[in-house]
N, C-alpha and C positions, 0 to 999 in steps of 0.2 A: 689358825692365823698365828704368825710368828710375833715375838715380843716387839720387833721394830715397828711393824704396821699397827700393832695394838697400841703402841705409844702415840703414833700419829692419830689414830682414831680417837683416843681419849683427849688429845689436845684439840682436835676438831670439835668435840663435844663440849669441852670446857668453855670454849669461846663461841659456841653456837655458829660455827662457820658454815655448815651444811645441814640441810634438812631433807626429809623424804621428798622426792620429785624435783629436786633442784637440778638444773642443767648448768654445766661448768665449761668455761673456756680456759684452757691450760696453755700458758706460754711455755713452749718447748724449744730450747736452743739446740739441744743435742748434747749439752754438758751433763756432768754427773748429777747435778742438783735437779735439773728439769726432767731428766730421764727417770730419776728416782720418784719425783712427784707424780709423773704420769703412771708409772707401774703401781705405786702405792694406792692411788685413787682407783685404779682398775681393780686391784685386789679388794678395796673397800666398797666398790660400787654397789654390790648387792646388799651388803650390810647396812649401808647408809640409805640406799634406795634412790640412787642418782638416776635420772631419766635420760641424760645424754652427757657425753664428754666430747669436746671439740678441741683438737690440738692446733695451736697457731705458732708458726715459725716465721721469724723475721730474718731475711738476708740483708745484712747491713752493707754489703758490697764493699767491705774494707779489705778482706783477706783473699780476694781473687778466687782461685780454684778451691782453696781450703773452705771458704764460705759455701761454695756450691756443693761440696762434699758433705758439709754439715746438713744442708737442706735435704740432700738425697738420703742421708742417714736417717733423719727424722721421718721422712716420708715412708721409708721402708719399715721403720719401727711401727708407725701407725698402721701400715698395711698388715703387718704381722698380727697386731692385736685388734684389728678391725675398728680402728678409731678414725673418725673423720679428720682430714688434714687440710689445713688452709695455710698458704704461704704468701708473704709479701716481700717485695724487693724495694730497697730505697738506698740511694747513695747518701749515706749519713754524713760524711765529711762535707759534701756540697750543701746538704740540708742545714748542718750546723753553721756553716759560713753564712748562709742566707739569713739566718736568724740571729747571728752574732752570739752564739752560745757554744759551749764545749761539745766535743763529740760525744762524751758520756751523757750529757744532758739531752742532747738531740736524740740519741738512741733511745733513751728512756721515754721522752715525749712521744716519739713515733710508735714505739711498742704499745703504749697504753692507748694511743689513738686507734691502732689496729685491733687491739683487744675489744675496745668499745664497739668498733664497727662490726666485728664478728658476733659479739654479744647480741646486738640488735638484729642482725641478719638471721641468726640461727635460733632466736627466741630463748637464749640462755639468760641466766640471772646472777651468775657468779663468775668472777675472774680469779683463777688460782695462779699464784706466782711462787717460784721455788726458793725464795730467800730462806737461809738457814741461820743457825746460831752464830757461826762465824761472820756471816754478812751483818748480822745485828751488831756484833762487837765492833766490826770495822766501821760501821756507820756512826756509832757513838764516838769512837776515836776521831773520825773524820770531822764530825760536828764540833767536838771539843777543840780541835786544832784551828778551826775557823772562828771560834768564839761563839758559844751558844748558852742557852738557858735550859730550864727543865724540859721544855718541849724537845729540844735537840738531843738532850741526854736520854730521852725515851727511845730514840732510835726509830725503829719501825714497829708499827702496831700489828698484832695478829690479824685484826679485821679493821679495814677502813672503807666505809661505805659498802660497795659490793666486791671489794678486793680482799681476798683471803690469802694467808700465808701458812699453810698446814705444816711446813717443815721448820718453822721458826724456833722450835724447841729441840732441833736435831742438829748435831755437829757435822761438819764436812767429813770427818773420819768415819762417823757412823754411816753416813750416806754411801761412801765408797765401799765400806765393808759389806753393806746390804747388796750393792750391785755385784760385788765380787762373789758373794755367796750364791747369787742367782745366775752367775756366769754371763751377766749382761754387760756388753761393751758400751762405751760412751765416747764422745768427742772431747778433745782437749783443744781449747782456744789458745793459739800460740801467743796472742797479745796479752794473755793473762800473766805471762812471765816478764813482760816488758815493764821497766821501771819508769817509763815516761808518764804513766798514769798515777795520780795520787793514791788511789785505792790500792793499786798493786804495791806501792811502797809500804803502805800500812800492812798489807797482807804478808809480804815477803820479808820485811825488815822490822817494822815496829812490833807486830804481834809475836813473832818468834822471840824477839828480845824480851818481851814481857813474860813469855812462857818460861824463858830461862830463869827469870826471877821467881815465878810462881807458876807451876804447871796448870793451876786452875784459873788462869787469867781470863780466858774467854767466859767461863762460867760465872766468874765474879762480875765481869763487866755487864753481862746480861742481867744479873740480879740487880745491879745498880740501875739499869735501864728500866726494869720493871718497877722499881721503887719510884724512880723519877716520873714514870708514867702515871702511877697512882697519885702521887703528890700533885702533878700538873692537873689532873682531872678534878681533884678536890678543889684546888685553888680556882680553876676555871669556873666550876659550879658556883663557888662563893662570890666570884667577881662579876659574873655575867647576869645576875638577876635583874630583870627589867632593862637589860642593855638595848634590846631592839627598839624600845620606845624612843630612844634618842638618835635613831638613824633616819636620815632624810635623803631621798634619792629622786632625781628627776632628769630631764633631758640634758641638763647642763653639768651634771656630775653628782657626786655623793658627798654628804656631810654627816659627821657624827658630832653631837654636842654632849659634853661631859659636865656634870654638875660638880662645880669646884667644892661646894660645902660637903658633898658626899665623899669626894676623893680625899678631902682633908682628913676625914675620920678613918680612912682605910690604913691598914698596915702597909708599909712601903712595898712589900711583895705584891699585894693586891693592886696598888697604884700602878705599878709597872705592868702587871698583867693586863689590866683594863686598857691602859694606853696602847700597849702592843696590839691588842685585838682591834682597837679603834683605828689605828693607822693601817693595819692589815685589811680591815673591812673597807676602808676608802680605796686602798691600792688594789684590792682584789687578790693579793698574795702577801706572803710573809718574807719572801726572798729579798735580800739586800736591806732589810730593815734592821739596823744595828742597835746595840745596846746604847750607844751614844745618842741615836735618834730618839729612843724611848726616854732616856733620862733628860734630854733637852725639853721634851714635852712635859714631863713630870715636873720640871722646875717651874713651869708656868703657873702651877698651883699657887706658888708663894710669890709671884711677881704681880706688878701693877697691870691694870687693864690696858690693852693696846699693844702689849709685848707680843712678838711673833717669832716663830722659828720655821725655817724651810726644811723639808723632808724629801726623801726620794719620790719619784713618780709625780713630780710637779704638785706635791701636796704641801699645804701650809697649815700650821697650827698656831692659833692666836688665843690670847686671854681676852675675853670680853665680859667684863663685870663678873657675874657668878658662873660663867661658862668657859670651858675650853673648847674651842671649835676647830675641828680637824676636817679639812675639805680640799677637794681637788677642783671645785667649781670655779669657773672663770667669771668674775664679776664684771659685767660690761656696764660702765657708766653711760647712761643715755639721758641727756637733758630733753625735756619735752615741755611744751607750752600749748595747752588746749583751751581756747577761748570758749566760755559758756554763753551762748546766745539762745535764750528760750529753752523749751523742753527738748529732751532727747536722751539718747544713751551715748555716753562719751567714753571711748576706749582709752585705757591708760596703759601705755606700753609696758609689758612684762608684769603687770599687776592684775588687771581685771577691767572693770568698767564702773562708771558713775552714772546712775540714772537720775535725771533732773526733771522735776515737775513744778511749774509755777501755777498756783491756783488761788482762788478766793478762799479766805478763811471761813470755815464753817463754825457756827455757834456751838456745835457739839464736838469740836476738835479736841482730840486727846494727844498731847505732845509725846512723841516717841521717846522712850528711854533706852532704846536699843543701841548697841555699840556702833553698828554700821548703818543705822537709819537716823538721820537728823532733820530738824525743821528750823527755819529761821524767818524772821520778819523781812520779807523781800523789800519792803519800803526803806529799810535801813542800809540796804546794800547799794553801794555806788556802782557806776558802770566799770567794766573792766574785770569782772569776775572770771577767774580761770583756774584750771587744774594744771599744776606745774611741779617741777622739781624745786627743792629748797634753794634759797639764795641768801647771800650776805645781807644782814639787816632785817631779816624776817623776825616777826614778833607776833604774840597772840595776847588778847585781852583775857585776863584770868578772874576778874571779879566785876561787880556792878559799879565799883568806883572808877573803873577804867585802868586799873593797874595792869601792867604788861609783863610778859616774860619772854626772853629770847627763845627762838625756836630751838637753837642748839641746846639750851637748858632743858627743854621739853624732852628731847631725845635722851639726854643724859639721865634725867629723872626716871625715864621709862626703861633705862638700860638697853637702848637699842644699839646694836653692834655698829661700829663706825663704818664698816663697808656697806651697810644697808642704808645709811642716812642720806647718801648723796642723791639717790633717786626715789626717795620715799614720797608718795603723792600727797600734795597739800592743795587745799582749795583756798585761794587767796584773792585779795584785791590790793594791788600794789604790794607793799611789804607787810600788810596786815593779813595775818593768817586766820581764816574763819574756821578751818577744820584740818587738823593733822590726822588724816584718815586712820581711824582705829585707835587713836591715842588721846587726843585732846580737842575739845570743841570750844570755840570762842564764846565769851559772855556778852559780846557787844551787840549781837543781833537777836536777842531773845524775843520770843513772841509775847506780846502784851495785850491788854484789853483793847486798845485802840488799833491793833494790827488789822489791816484789811486784806493784804495779800501775803501768802507764805511761799517759801521755796522748800520743797521736800527733796531730800537727798538720800539716795539709797546706793551704798557701795556693794558691788558683787565681785567677789574674789575670782582670780583666774581659775577656770575649770569648773566653777560652781554652776 
């Protein structure tokens, strides 16, 4: 085995990319990189113990006959080496326009969609793509030009989930020399020389200018990427301890709640990292989340409750007492008024249900001290008992003397987020609140020695 394929083998082992009996889908465009990847893995197949290799080619229908010739070239190459060949056709410009994205992005999305499809259909477990050292350097520069942090500076990872990049430690010059030594032809994509694409400008203008300054430019950029990756992983590990405990998701959207007191103790780097992950978690992606977005949320740590910022993807972040709440949920205010007449189970829209039982007081009665089960002297309750949303003028009796407190103050004292207060269920008679469910119970209807009838209230949350 030559030193070139031995270097690839060592790189594969260093990152545990492939194991014995793995089956691999390889993306093969017909260009030098992907042809090199296919031939290298064929050479290493027995040494690694690969059980199957499937080549996948995507005809993007951009270059007419040239694209068809690329497909035929890859098909013949696979036939020569007895490799299973699968091809896909897609008008990528039309696909890009339908999704409102660039042609480059559309091509990438469709390629990985095809790779996943073949992976499942053929029973494979790894996807190998032919990104090399030059691609890594180009990606780092591209991310820097757009404005990026450590994650973007990391470029591309050798392994991401089931996607592997065995050539990421090999330069494009080394790849072309390997193919030349083997006498193996490959296809040249004519669009690679066009300067309409940002990556091509980086490849043909920016990197050559950098190499004029220092011939080791690509090597040094890749070293920076590796250091950035290590730093990012360390920061991520430090920042994300217990993070999932603060994530809430349901049919209405997703919410992440961050503890302000904890964030306040973090180094600014950790603050920004946690906030970035929180926004991305709600959005389902990191694309278009800018540093300005991140810093606007971080600033909420030091602001008063009630302050809010708007973010991409219809996400809002707000300060609510000791929390920063990042959410894409749509809060639908819904007023309701449910009259209580006798026993029954009364549904509370969006919340759950209140079970009501009116019964004679037993001499052995033990008054419940549970948060969601309450008892009251039914004889002290006037007509007109109802479950409803809060209203102006609502109050609750807080002691035996008859002292009262405004309902709004009860919410503030319990640090209830402003957006939740408007449809919080209360049990009331006129403006007198008997029970702010789950928060505070009135002292006005306590059971006493002379109580003859009681009303038993049991709240059951939604889904319980």
